[in-house]
Backbone as CSV, one residue per row, in Angstrom:
resi,resn,N_x,N_y,N_z,CA_x,CA_y,CA_z,C_x,C_y,C_z
1,ALA,0.772,-1.065,-0.038,-0.023,-0.081,0.063,0.743,1.190,-0.094
2,VAL,1.957,1.332,0.694,2.905,2.337,1.017,3.417,2.802,-0.682
3,LEU,3.847,1.657,-1.187,4.563,1.692,-2.344,3.536,2.233,-3.603
4,GLU,2.410,1.523,-3.414,1.038,2.206,-4.394,0.972,3.697,-4.231
5,ASN,0.837,4.078,-2.892,0.820,5.382,-2.696,1.760,6.444,-3.271
6,ARG,3.303,5.999,-2.766,4.298,6.516,-3.470,4.233,6.737,-5.236
7,ARG,3.574,5.724,-5.733,3.742,5.752,-7.240,2.609,6.716,-7.408
8,LEU,1.518,6.667,-6.959,0.384,7.528,-7.152,0.858,8.877,-6.938
9,MET,1.364,9.261,-5.865,1.845,10.639,-5.631,3.012,11.052,-6.530
10,LEU,4.009,10.503,-7.034,4.972,10.603,-8.008,4.299,10.812,-9.404
11,ASN,3.133,10.097,-9.698,2.600,10.359,-11.092,1.687,11.453,-11.162
12,GLN,0.969,12.022,-9.887,0.151,13.037,-9.594,1.231,14.397,-10.060
13,THR,2.352,14.273,-9.171,3.463,15.026,-9.360,3.782,15.325,-10.701
14,ALA,3.962,14.404,-11.543,4.602,14.778,-12.836,3.365,15.105,-13.828
15,GLU,2.293,14.727,-13.531,1.185,14.994,-14.498,0.746,16.676,-14.100
16,GLY,1.227,16.791,-12.916,1.025,18.510,-12.490,2.051,19.163,-13.202
17,ILE,3.291,18.921,-13.334,4.365,19.518,-13.999,3.914,19.550,-15.543
18,ILE,3.513,18.530,-15.964,3.326,18.465,-17.582,2.138,19.482,-17.993
19,ASN,1.248,19.559,-16.946,0.032,20.198,-17.161,0.030,21.724,-16.764
20,ARG,1.294,21.846,-16.135,1.503,23.261,-15.529,0.088,23.529,-14.491
21,ASP,0.040,22.625,-13.751,-0.925,22.780,-12.834,-0.393,23.413,-11.348
22,PRO,-1.069,24.588,-11.025,-0.302,25.240,-9.939,-0.715,24.489,-8.554
23,SER,-1.653,23.556,-8.492,-2.057,23.080,-7.354,-1.054,22.107,-6.620
24,ILE,-0.048,21.851,-7.314,1.061,20.797,-6.812,2.263,21.708,-6.127
25,TRP,1.796,23.082,-6.366,2.758,24.028,-5.743,2.156,24.822,-4.462
26,MET,0.968,24.384,-4.121,0.235,25.326,-3.215,0.903,25.443,-1.869
27,ALA,1.924,24.692,-1.551,2.699,24.682,-0.260,3.403,26.025,-0.307
28,GLN,3.644,26.640,-1.634,4.419,27.811,-1.763,3.614,29.046,-1.367
29,GLY,2.179,28.786,-1.480,1.227,29.927,-1.302,0.518,29.983,-2.758
30,GLU,-0.722,30.498,-3.076,-1.413,30.526,-4.084,-0.742,31.430,-5.148
31,ALA,-0.179,32.470,-4.938,0.466,33.587,-5.776,1.534,32.799,-6.002
32,ALA,2.313,32.356,-5.394,3.735,31.688,-5.851,3.580,30.625,-6.735
33,ALA,2.646,29.701,-6.394,2.269,28.681,-7.074,1.821,28.905,-8.723
34,LYS,0.890,29.787,-8.729,0.559,30.594,-10.092,1.817,30.888,-10.805
35,ASP,2.673,31.852,-10.294,3.888,32.398,-10.799,4.819,31.420,-11.136
36,ILE,4.765,30.023,-10.346,5.894,29.097,-10.730,5.541,28.617,-12.175
37,VAL,4.257,27.998,-12.116,3.903,27.492,-13.527,4.037,28.319,-14.822
38,GLN,3.900,29.663,-14.791,4.136,30.499,-15.762,5.356,30.531,-16.495
39,TRP,6.428,29.786,-15.803,7.787,30.011,-16.266,8.116,28.466,-16.556
40,PHE,7.068,27.751,-17.187,7.647,26.382,-17.205,7.726,26.181,-18.804
41,GLY,8.080,27.122,-19.430,8.389,27.323,-20.976,9.578,26.101,-21.427
42,TRP,10.388,26.316,-20.485,11.554,25.472,-20.481,11.161,23.919,-21.070
43,LEU,10.013,23.612,-20.645,9.657,21.927,-20.782,9.476,21.708,-22.262
44,THR,8.891,22.702,-22.981,8.423,22.565,-24.329,9.210,23.532,-25.160
45,ALA,10.502,24.017,-24.588,11.316,24.864,-25.400,12.121,23.897,-26.495
46,PRO,12.613,22.753,-26.367,13.442,22.163,-27.135,12.495,21.842,-28.503
47,THR,11.392,21.858,-28.206,10.402,21.600,-29.591,10.075,22.915,-30.279
48,GLU,9.950,23.895,-29.472,9.483,25.385,-29.949,10.926,25.625,-30.783
49,PHE,11.858,25.654,-30.350,13.363,26.138,-31.036,13.575,25.164,-31.944
50,GLN,13.252,24.241,-32.321,13.561,23.500,-33.744,12.582,23.870,-34.808
51,LYS,11.765,24.790,-34.523,10.907,25.325,-35.416,11.662,26.173,-36.706
52,PRO,11.364,26.092,-37.926,12.030,26.907,-39.073,12.115,28.242,-38.493
53,GLU,10.980,28.823,-38.035,10.947,30.293,-37.842,11.941,30.821,-36.847
54,ARG,12.400,29.686,-35.945,13.424,29.917,-35.021,14.789,29.587,-35.350
55,THR,14.904,28.414,-36.082,16.315,28.027,-36.748,16.796,28.811,-37.820
56,GLU,16.095,29.165,-38.744,16.563,29.819,-39.953,17.194,30.959,-39.860
57,PRO,16.743,31.942,-39.010,17.610,33.240,-38.971,18.941,33.054,-38.100
58,VAL,18.966,32.153,-37.505,20.277,31.706,-36.847,21.012,31.226,-37.746
59,ASN,20.745,30.203,-38.577,21.507,29.568,-39.712,22.013,30.783,-40.768
60,ALA,21.109,31.478,-40.945,21.538,32.503,-42.098,22.669,33.553,-41.486
61,LEU,22.345,33.764,-40.270,23.379,34.662,-39.453,24.644,34.096,-39.680
62,LYS,24.826,32.762,-39.365,25.921,32.224,-39.217,26.746,32.026,-40.473
63,GLU,25.773,31.410,-41.455,26.532,31.421,-42.886,27.219,32.878,-43.268
64,GLU,26.376,34.166,-42.968,27.007,35.478,-43.271,28.240,35.688,-42.519
65,LEU,28.245,35.250,-41.307,29.686,35.536,-40.578,30.661,34.654,-41.097
66,GLN,30.427,33.502,-41.258,31.421,32.513,-41.824,31.903,33.160,-43.091
67,ARG,31.096,33.544,-44.059,31.594,34.055,-45.169,32.644,35.236,-45.173
68,GLU,32.230,35.958,-43.866,33.208,37.286,-43.559,34.363,36.903,-42.853
69,GLY,34.444,35.747,-42.214,35.573,35.293,-41.572,35.251,35.746,-40.059
70,ILE,34.237,35.674,-39.493,33.979,36.293,-38.132,33.743,34.776,-37.431
71,THR,34.699,33.986,-36.831,34.400,32.645,-36.317,34.608,32.692,-34.764
72,ASN,34.917,33.871,-34.055,34.964,33.837,-32.626,33.673,34.714,-32.064
73,VAL,33.041,34.037,-30.622,32.074,34.449,-30.320,32.491,34.895,-28.804
74,VAL,32.008,36.216,-28.441,32.000,36.668,-26.813,30.610,36.778,-26.484
75,VAL,30.070,36.208,-25.531,28.791,36.280,-24.947,29.070,37.294,-23.863
76,LEU,28.066,38.291,-23.812,27.907,39.165,-22.662,26.547,38.890,-22.064
77,GLY,26.590,38.268,-20.973,25.418,37.846,-20.328,25.621,37.567,-18.847
78,THR,24.966,38.103,-17.980,25.178,38.021,-16.550,24.057,36.823,-16.158
79,GLY,24.582,36.000,-15.252,23.768,35.123,-14.527,23.193,33.941,-15.626
80,GLY,21.902,33.738,-15.501,21.430,32.688,-16.278,21.428,32.644,-17.806
81,SER,21.749,34.067,-18.383,22.122,34.241,-19.760,23.241,33.435,-20.343
82,GLY,24.282,33.458,-19.295,25.486,32.808,-19.632,25.644,31.426,-19.131
83,LEU,24.889,30.980,-18.099,25.145,29.734,-17.745,25.220,28.598,-18.537
84,GLY,24.252,28.222,-19.342,24.054,27.164,-20.280,25.232,27.057,-21.507
85,ILE,25.441,28.378,-22.036,26.497,28.563,-22.972,27.862,28.229,-22.453
86,ARG,28.123,28.729,-21.421,29.482,28.442,-20.773,29.737,27.091,-20.515
87,THR,28.781,26.214,-20.131,28.692,24.839,-19.807,29.077,24.045,-21.271
88,TYR,28.405,24.631,-22.378,28.508,24.225,-23.633,29.892,24.067,-24.067
89,ALA,30.422,25.493,-24.006,31.798,25.707,-24.501,32.826,24.966,-23.974
90,GLN,32.645,24.701,-22.473,33.703,23.982,-21.698,33.487,22.607,-22.115
91,THR,32.149,21.969,-22.282,31.966,20.520,-22.505,32.486,20.150,-23.907
92,PHE,32.127,21.055,-24.653,32.707,20.632,-26.200,34.093,21.237,-26.429
93,LYS,34.830,21.952,-25.364,36.198,22.229,-25.577,36.385,23.360,-26.695
94,LYS,35.362,24.279,-27.002,35.398,25.285,-27.887,36.540,26.276,-27.491
95,ASP,37.214,26.557,-28.306,38.384,27.671,-28.088,38.230,28.967,-28.832
96,ASN,36.912,28.963,-29.288,36.454,30.099,-30.141,35.264,30.960,-29.466
97,LEU,35.025,30.575,-28.182,33.583,31.053,-27.432,34.331,31.565,-26.197
98,ARG,34.007,32.655,-25.699,34.307,32.964,-24.353,32.917,33.941,-23.801
99,VAL,32.741,33.692,-22.509,31.539,34.652,-21.682,31.847,35.242,-20.837
100,VAL,31.680,36.376,-20.753,31.715,37.409,-19.932,30.559,37.672,-19.088
101,ASP,30.392,37.345,-17.824,29.324,37.392,-17.033,29.589,38.363,-15.705
102,LEU,30.562,38.878,-15.548,30.927,39.697,-14.470,31.315,41.186,-14.759
103,GLU,31.572,42.037,-13.902,32.166,43.297,-14.324,33.693,43.263,-13.602
104,ASP,34.051,42.110,-13.451,35.387,41.889,-12.678,36.219,42.638,-13.731
105,PRO,37.178,43.844,-13.621,38.138,44.259,-14.441,39.151,42.984,-15.040
106,GLN,39.644,42.202,-14.213,40.315,41.097,-14.620,39.753,40.236,-15.534
107,GLU,38.624,40.024,-15.305,37.913,38.898,-16.454,37.798,39.641,-17.858
108,ILE,37.460,41.129,-17.751,37.137,41.827,-18.890,38.459,41.899,-19.564
109,ARG,39.692,42.287,-18.815,40.944,42.304,-19.315,41.417,41.148,-20.108
110,ASP,41.230,39.897,-19.380,41.535,38.436,-19.944,40.687,38.211,-21.346
111,VAL,39.508,38.880,-21.486,38.648,38.434,-22.574,39.193,39.463,-23.869
112,MET,39.591,40.671,-23.363,40.018,41.578,-24.302,41.405,41.122,-24.963
113,LYS,42.097,40.579,-24.097,43.513,39.975,-24.368,43.518,38.711,-25.576
114,TRP,42.218,37.979,-24.862,42.052,36.826,-25.976,41.465,37.377,-27.282
115,VAL,40.584,38.104,-27.522,40.047,38.840,-28.518,41.278,39.695,-29.469
116,ASP,42.278,40.160,-28.853,43.410,40.710,-29.535,44.103,39.556,-30.277
117,GLU,44.109,38.509,-29.693,44.918,37.459,-30.371,44.077,36.700,-31.474
118,LYS,42.538,36.670,-31.270,41.904,36.053,-32.247,41.549,36.946,-33.424
119,GLY,41.600,38.227,-32.941,41.155,39.293,-33.975,39.771,39.925,-33.791
120,TRP,39.785,41.466,-33.434,38.606,42.033,-33.318,37.796,42.042,-34.409
121,ASP,38.205,41.989,-35.796,37.464,41.977,-36.864,36.697,40.378,-37.333
122,LYS,37.486,39.587,-36.513,36.905,38.313,-36.539,35.933,37.919,-35.502
123,THR,35.549,38.812,-34.622,34.817,38.515,-33.505,33.378,39.249,-33.573
124,VAL,32.461,38.336,-33.078,31.080,38.765,-32.858,30.848,38.844,-31.472
125,PHE,30.118,39.886,-30.823,29.691,40.035,-29.631,28.213,39.767,-29.401
126,VAL,27.852,38.894,-28.583,26.381,38.492,-28.308,25.953,39.169,-27.126
127,VAL,25.203,40.287,-27.062,24.625,40.762,-25.783,23.460,40.105,-25.121
128,SER,23.396,39.340,-24.247,22.300,38.404,-23.852,21.645,39.152,-22.805
129,SER,20.283,39.449,-22.436,19.707,39.936,-21.328,18.260,39.912,-21.646
130,LYS,17.640,38.956,-20.867,16.140,38.887,-20.914,15.318,40.360,-20.742
131,SER,15.594,40.968,-19.643,15.273,42.111,-19.278,15.679,43.627,-20.092
132,TRP,16.883,43.220,-20.629,17.476,44.201,-21.534,17.566,45.576,-20.552
133,GLY,17.782,45.361,-19.184,18.023,46.187,-18.195,19.121,45.657,-17.337
134,THR,19.772,44.734,-17.406,20.438,44.133,-16.700,21.907,45.368,-16.488
135,THR,22.434,45.801,-15.512,23.393,46.800,-15.743,24.537,46.319,-15.961
136,GLU,24.928,45.089,-15.400,26.185,44.600,-15.733,26.419,44.353,-17.181
137,THR,25.341,43.602,-17.758,25.521,43.181,-19.172,25.499,44.493,-20.085
138,ARG,24.769,45.450,-19.792,24.661,46.804,-20.710,26.132,47.545,-20.553
139,ASN,26.750,47.188,-19.315,28.108,48.152,-18.945,29.115,47.201,-19.844
140,GLN,29.073,45.847,-19.650,29.828,45.198,-20.613,29.820,45.485,-22.072
141,GLU,28.677,45.565,-22.541,28.498,45.981,-24.185,29.133,47.351,-24.462
142,ALA,28.870,48.359,-23.377,29.382,49.464,-23.684,30.986,49.404,-23.794
143,ILE,31.598,48.827,-22.811,32.893,48.758,-22.772,33.652,48.216,-24.087
144,PHE,32.909,47.002,-24.400,33.363,46.537,-25.699,33.155,47.165,-27.007
145,ARG,32.069,47.732,-26.980,31.676,48.806,-28.141,32.706,50.055,-28.232
146,GLU,33.121,50.469,-27.258,34.393,51.616,-27.213,35.486,51.106,-27.745
147,VAL,35.996,50.162,-27.150,37.217,49.168,-27.493,37.102,48.736,-29.029
148,LEU,36.196,47.942,-29.551,36.124,47.811,-30.710,35.874,48.918,-31.760
149,ALA,35.293,50.142,-31.559,35.217,51.387,-32.290,36.841,51.751,-32.719
150,LYS,37.694,51.639,-31.576,39.141,52.066,-31.711,39.894,51.057,-32.580
151,LYS,39.438,49.829,-32.479,40.152,48.568,-33.145,39.939,48.760,-34.627
152,ILE,38.632,48.933,-34.983,37.915,48.540,-36.272,37.426,49.752,-37.104
153,GLY,37.092,50.609,-36.370,36.433,52.079,-36.823,35.056,52.042,-36.198
154,ALA,34.450,53.062,-35.673,33.148,53.186,-35.351,32.206,52.736,-36.361
155,ASP,32.294,53.126,-37.635,31.241,52.776,-38.522,31.072,51.169,-38.803
156,ASN,31.840,50.363,-38.241,31.929,49.005,-38.426,31.344,48.201,-37.213
157,VAL,31.351,48.932,-35.929,30.784,48.372,-34.831,29.570,47.402,-34.930
158,THR,28.690,48.108,-35.402,27.131,47.715,-35.607,27.241,45.997,-36.046
159,GLN,28.106,45.881,-37.073,28.099,44.504,-37.675,28.719,43.216,-36.991
160,HIS,29.223,43.797,-35.897,29.944,42.978,-34.773,29.048,42.657,-33.459
161,PHE,27.744,43.120,-33.589,26.979,43.116,-32.340,25.683,42.412,-32.680
162,VAL,25.453,41.358,-31.891,23.947,40.740,-32.093,23.393,40.731,-30.688
163,ALA,22.081,40.735,-30.598,21.241,41.055,-29.477,20.372,39.743,-29.160
164,ILE,20.407,39.406,-27.844,19.142,38.222,-27.702,18.057,38.965,-26.457
165,THR,17.044,39.106,-26.486,16.075,39.549,-25.479,14.879,39.257,-25.595
166,ASP,13.727,39.809,-24.887,12.381,39.366,-24.965,11.826,40.522,-25.743
167,GLU,10.592,40.308,-26.411,10.029,41.399,-26.986,9.449,42.571,-26.133
168,GLY,9.505,43.658,-26.855,9.130,44.872,-25.962,10.108,45.371,-24.937
169,LYS,11.320,44.879,-25.008,12.466,45.302,-24.037,13.182,46.188,-24.406
170,MET,13.480,46.339,-25.820,14.217,47.364,-26.480,13.464,48.906,-26.693
171,GLU,14.347,49.713,-26.524,13.805,51.048,-26.832,13.634,51.167,-28.274
172,PRO,12.587,52.178,-28.684,12.473,52.276,-30.233,13.577,52.677,-30.958
173,GLY,14.086,52.036,-32.086,15.180,52.221,-32.880,16.484,51.690,-32.483
174,GLU,16.449,51.122,-31.093,17.637,50.608,-30.446,18.193,49.290,-31.367
175,GLU,17.249,48.579,-31.976,17.633,47.423,-32.859,18.601,47.791,-33.971
176,ALA,18.600,49.035,-34.392,19.435,49.463,-35.537,20.957,49.353,-35.145
177,SER,21.270,49.419,-33.896,22.517,49.491,-33.578,22.954,47.874,-33.272
178,PHE,22.479,46.866,-33.903,22.934,45.648,-33.752,22.593,45.072,-35.266
179,ARG,23.553,44.078,-35.598,23.525,43.341,-36.918,22.199,42.546,-36.929
180,ALA,21.942,41.866,-35.678,20.615,40.905,-35.646,20.098,41.037,-34.224
181,VAL,19.024,41.097,-34.194,18.237,40.857,-32.843,17.332,39.618,-32.906
182,PHE,17.604,38.798,-31.664,16.689,37.420,-31.786,15.754,37.593,-30.676
183,ILE,14.475,37.633,-30.801,13.506,37.651,-29.624,13.028,36.220,-29.160
184,ASN,13.730,36.282,-27.847,13.302,34.875,-27.434,11.929,34.542,-26.866
185,ASN,11.387,35.639,-26.188,10.027,35.223,-25.785,9.076,36.585,-26.298
186,ARG,8.330,36.145,-27.095,7.325,36.915,-27.828,6.226,37.174,-26.942
187,LYS,5.446,38.471,-27.117,4.385,38.711,-26.126,3.461,37.424,-26.206
188,THR,3.152,36.915,-27.374,2.137,35.851,-27.522,2.567,34.558,-26.718
189,ASP,4.075,34.220,-26.519,4.347,33.143,-26.009,3.944,32.845,-24.603
190,ALA,3.764,33.840,-23.774,3.192,33.598,-22.389,1.952,32.888,-22.355
191,ALA,1.188,33.411,-23.144,-0.173,32.831,-23.259,-0.307,31.395,-23.789
192,GLN,0.984,31.099,-24.523,0.916,29.811,-24.850,1.763,28.776,-23.962
193,GLY,2.129,29.417,-22.802,3.020,28.453,-21.748,4.362,28.386,-22.170
194,LEU,5.020,29.544,-23.305,6.410,29.567,-23.445,7.315,30.448,-22.821
195,GLU,6.848,30.862,-21.702,7.652,31.847,-20.931,8.606,30.980,-20.338
196,ILE,10.191,31.568,-20.502,11.214,30.901,-20.022,12.025,31.652,-19.151
197,GLY,12.388,31.228,-17.891,13.160,32.049,-16.801,14.536,31.904,-17.508
198,GLY,15.313,32.851,-17.152,16.755,32.988,-17.303,17.728,31.840,-17.214
199,ARG,17.562,31.230,-16.018,18.516,30.021,-15.683,17.994,28.863,-16.296
200,TYR,17.008,28.848,-16.963,16.616,27.648,-17.623,16.422,27.920,-19.118
201,SER,17.281,28.809,-19.595,17.015,29.057,-21.161,17.902,28.473,-22.006
202,SER,18.579,27.430,-21.606,19.760,26.960,-22.349,19.038,26.371,-23.616
203,ASP,17.925,26.066,-23.777,17.083,25.288,-24.854,16.494,26.519,-25.786
204,SER,16.958,27.664,-25.534,16.177,28.947,-26.141,17.350,29.560,-26.923
205,PHE,17.151,30.691,-27.396,18.194,31.496,-28.212,19.237,31.767,-27.413
206,PHE,19.024,32.040,-26.197,20.353,32.345,-25.383,21.433,31.534,-25.176
207,SER,21.159,30.199,-25.552,22.466,29.322,-25.890,22.575,29.006,-27.128
208,MET,21.328,28.950,-27.985,21.292,28.342,-29.259,22.288,29.294,-30.234
209,VAL,21.870,30.601,-30.157,22.485,31.538,-31.033,24.036,31.435,-30.701
210,PRO,24.597,31.776,-29.804,26.206,31.598,-29.697,26.767,30.143,-29.908
211,ALA,25.929,29.319,-29.459,26.426,27.974,-29.880,26.367,27.590,-31.080
212,GLU,25.455,27.774,-32.071,25.658,27.766,-33.309,26.814,28.651,-33.884
213,LEU,26.715,29.716,-33.726,27.827,30.647,-34.190,29.172,30.241,-33.951
214,ALA,29.273,29.408,-32.708,30.697,28.993,-32.516,30.716,27.659,-32.877
215,GLY,29.889,27.083,-33.487,29.981,25.486,-33.930,29.764,24.377,-33.086
216,ILE,29.029,24.657,-32.123,28.603,23.803,-31.105,27.113,23.247,-31.657
217,PRO,27.036,21.951,-31.699,25.801,21.274,-32.339,24.435,21.401,-31.468
218,HIS,24.008,22.753,-31.389,23.009,22.827,-30.496,21.754,22.248,-31.043
219,ASP,21.664,22.165,-32.180,20.526,21.428,-32.764,20.352,19.778,-32.239
220,ARG,21.663,19.306,-32.137,21.549,17.705,-31.495,21.086,18.016,-30.065
221,LEU,21.441,18.957,-29.504,21.240,19.040,-27.883,19.611,19.248,-27.929
222,LEU,19.144,19.792,-28.733,17.626,20.316,-28.668,16.815,19.058,-28.901
223,LYS,17.448,18.180,-29.931,16.702,17.011,-30.263,16.678,15.979,-29.084
224,ASP,17.798,15.837,-28.455,18.090,15.288,-27.190,16.962,15.492,-26.313
225,ALA,17.083,16.863,-25.900,16.165,17.516,-24.872,14.754,17.037,-25.024
226,GLU,14.254,17.278,-26.370,13.011,16.707,-26.739,12.564,15.349,-26.505
227,ASN,13.379,14.491,-26.593,13.478,13.199,-26.673,13.182,12.865,-25.061
228,GLU,13.986,13.563,-24.418,14.092,13.354,-22.913,12.803,13.887,-22.280
229,TYR,12.260,14.657,-22.772,10.945,15.427,-22.445,9.741,14.350,-22.677
230,ASN,9.861,13.844,-23.915,8.682,12.722,-24.185,8.941,11.434,-23.276
231,SER,10.080,11.200,-22.835,10.460,10.060,-21.961,9.740,10.526,-20.636
232,PHE,9.607,11.792,-20.239,9.244,12.114,-19.046,7.624,11.948,-19.130
233,VAL,7.095,12.495,-20.304,5.630,12.611,-20.466,5.102,11.164,-20.348
234,ALA,5.763,10.092,-21.063,5.412,8.600,-21.468,5.604,7.983,-19.875
235,GLU,6.833,8.150,-19.194,7.021,7.576,-17.849,6.252,8.022,-16.672
236,LYS,6.414,9.496,-16.647,5.816,9.948,-15.383,6.355,9.697,-14.103
237,GLY,5.868,9.252,-13.282,6.408,8.952,-11.971,7.542,7.970,-11.991
238,GLU,7.634,7.347,-12.910,8.733,6.499,-13.187,10.022,7.004,-13.760
239,TYR,9.931,8.255,-14.304,11.035,9.094,-14.999,11.995,9.276,-13.898
240,ILE,13.293,9.004,-14.323,14.626,9.100,-13.449,14.559,10.470,-12.656
241,GLY,14.279,11.530,-13.330,14.437,13.092,-12.593,13.423,13.012,-11.774
242,VAL,12.062,12.626,-11.635,11.099,12.434,-10.767,11.748,11.679,-9.563
243,LYS,12.279,10.436,-9.892,12.730,9.739,-8.460,13.588,10.412,-7.926
244,ILE,14.732,11.164,-8.718,15.747,11.903,-7.886,15.100,12.924,-7.087
245,GLY,14.154,13.641,-7.532,13.569,14.728,-6.867,12.854,14.295,-5.575
246,GLU,12.200,13.085,-5.710,11.436,12.409,-4.478,12.389,11.951,-3.316
247,SER,13.670,11.466,-3.952,14.540,10.957,-3.104,15.275,12.079,-2.367
248,LEU,15.616,13.227,-2.884,16.212,14.362,-2.435,15.047,15.027,-1.330
249,ASP,13.805,14.847,-1.437,12.668,15.212,-0.531,12.868,14.467,0.613
250,ARG,12.936,12.973,0.436,12.978,12.201,1.525,14.236,12.252,2.320
251,PHE,15.510,12.405,1.714,16.669,12.888,2.401,16.648,14.095,3.298
252,ARG,16.041,15.154,2.742,15.672,16.224,3.331,15.017,16.323,4.608
253,LYS,14.042,15.440,4.532,13.003,15.077,5.868,13.841,14.514,6.838
254,ALA,14.712,13.618,6.207,15.644,12.680,7.282,16.604,13.544,7.926
255,GLY,16.860,14.879,7.344,18.088,15.808,8.068,19.354,15.724,7.163
256,ARG,18.972,15.126,6.056,20.385,15.048,5.185,20.171,16.223,4.140
257,ASN,20.601,17.484,4.027,20.159,18.303,3.334,21.329,19.074,2.242
258,LYS,22.348,18.278,2.033,23.343,18.644,1.066,23.352,17.461,0.007
259,VAL,23.422,17.936,-1.229,23.745,16.973,-2.480,25.172,17.345,-3.069
260,THR,25.885,16.289,-3.388,27.227,16.570,-3.938,27.182,16.119,-5.405
261,PHE,27.340,16.686,-6.399,27.588,16.167,-7.654,29.087,15.773,-7.947
262,ILE,29.264,14.476,-8.077,30.482,13.791,-8.575,30.369,13.398,-10.100
263,LEU,30.998,13.923,-11.057,30.619,13.820,-12.399,31.972,12.948,-13.149
264,SER,31.356,12.176,-14.146,32.299,11.601,-14.989,33.428,12.520,-15.642
265,GLU,34.261,12.038,-16.060,35.373,12.945,-17.021,34.896,13.168,-18.219
266,GLY,34.660,14.786,-18.726,34.135,15.112,-19.809,32.702,15.882,-19.669
267,ILE,32.032,15.562,-18.468,30.886,16.379,-18.297,31.094,17.207,-17.012
268,GLU,32.303,17.398,-16.280,32.411,18.085,-15.284,31.968,19.521,-15.491
269,PRO,31.903,20.313,-16.304,31.406,21.447,-16.370,29.725,21.557,-16.067
270,PHE,29.160,20.439,-16.411,27.644,20.604,-15.813,27.512,20.958,-14.333
271,GLY,28.601,20.345,-13.808,28.383,20.591,-12.041,28.055,21.794,-11.644
272,PRO,28.691,22.914,-12.006,28.661,24.335,-11.683,27.316,25.038,-12.034
273,TRP,26.800,24.503,-13.226,25.416,24.787,-13.920,24.382,24.280,-12.995
274,ALA,24.423,22.962,-12.691,23.497,22.087,-12.077,23.226,22.612,-10.722
275,GLN,24.444,23.142,-9.833,24.552,23.681,-8.603,23.695,24.986,-8.706
276,GLN,24.181,25.937,-9.719,23.508,27.222,-9.808,21.907,26.816,-9.800
277,LEU,21.302,26.056,-10.885,19.937,25.943,-11.084,19.469,25.497,-9.807
278,GLY,19.890,24.335,-9.098,19.403,23.823,-7.903,19.137,24.924,-6.655
279,ASN,20.434,25.517,-6.510,20.492,26.532,-5.462,19.471,27.804,-5.549
280,GLU,19.521,28.191,-6.939,18.736,29.209,-7.259,17.261,28.936,-7.018
281,SER,16.884,27.541,-7.352,15.554,27.419,-7.663,14.886,26.945,-6.338
282,ILE,15.768,26.319,-5.430,15.053,25.570,-4.211,15.921,25.669,-2.985
283,GLY,17.137,26.234,-3.028,17.989,26.500,-1.999,18.087,27.770,-1.325
284,LYS,17.054,28.536,-1.228,16.873,29.581,-0.645,15.870,29.772,0.627
285,LYS,15.392,28.626,1.085,14.710,28.476,2.262,15.455,27.654,3.107
286,GLU,15.246,27.871,4.579,15.993,27.449,5.570,15.895,25.652,5.738
287,ASP,14.645,25.109,5.198,14.775,23.761,5.202,14.862,23.082,3.875
288,SER,15.832,23.862,3.004,16.115,23.504,1.427,17.158,22.377,1.419
289,VAL,17.430,21.952,0.485,18.513,21.111,-0.012,19.491,22.219,-0.494
290,VAL,20.740,22.005,-0.202,21.896,22.810,-0.824,22.698,21.872,-1.616
291,PHE,23.058,22.321,-2.843,23.734,21.559,-4.017,25.162,22.260,-4.086
292,VAL,26.184,21.263,-4.051,27.841,21.649,-4.004,28.192,20.707,-5.066
293,THR,29.192,21.277,-5.495,30.036,20.530,-6.688,31.508,20.734,-6.416
294,GLY,32.413,19.966,-7.188,33.934,20.073,-7.077,34.301,19.229,-6.083
295,GLU,33.734,18.327,-5.416,34.064,17.502,-4.307,34.257,15.988,-4.772
296,GLY,35.174,15.355,-4.043,35.419,13.855,-4.577,34.826,13.095,-3.567
297,PHE,35.296,11.760,-3.797,34.868,10.651,-2.663,35.667,10.750,-1.773
298,SER,35.397,10.385,-0.357,36.417,10.447,0.913,37.054,9.182,0.830
299,GLU,38.061,9.083,1.184,39.119,7.968,1.209,38.500,6.781,1.893
300,GLY,38.819,5.592,1.071,38.080,4.459,1.827,36.653,4.089,1.098
301,MET,36.371,4.907,-0.025,34.947,4.800,-0.416,35.178,4.273,-1.577
């Protein structure tokens, strides 16, 4: 009976997530529950961003840049806007892509030195900001625009800048200062359940654009993610992700509130990303699980 009740609970939870049912989040309060499900667009983003209207503009830009010899990519994006693409760059060991997510002077100097070596005329800067008002990201943009103007001439700067944001965030006429602008969330997307939060945006333009420009097979990643979502829909409570979540909850209730990721060689960069996702999503309450990474097994294990 206990086992059957557990299976029923897990199936109900899975169905609630799939159907974006706020009732399964009511422990957070009614307002919070409704807000949570509004941001579940990441569930179906892999399918959405394989549509031609999403992929064709990215592929067209990639071909244009390649013809012009622009093969290096610098992503300017703080927090969620840079999390996924940084992980992809490290995992696929791409030496033609860098991410700037801080205003740390040394980080900016290091990236500038890198661009000096790669060539300013051979580099495109991708400004990623969901709100288009993130101070750090816009400051980074201003810094690199100023330096680029000195390096290749002010008249050529626009052709080396690409923007990713949501619809309605830019000021009128601002798009003209970018070679291309990719609208990640359109105003109609929210009504269709496609709203995506920043740290869950890796299956959208925020990772897709810089990944494709740098030669990372993001199309394959999207297909794999779509297949994984289909497995979740088919398996519901038996899906591995649901089982892991339920196990974490049982451990938390037993007083074990720390989760350590020990990853196989080759996918180590996933650790910091998963750590950030977990801690930002559920790690802000006193009785939450805390995610850590970078640790190994104790001696004798």
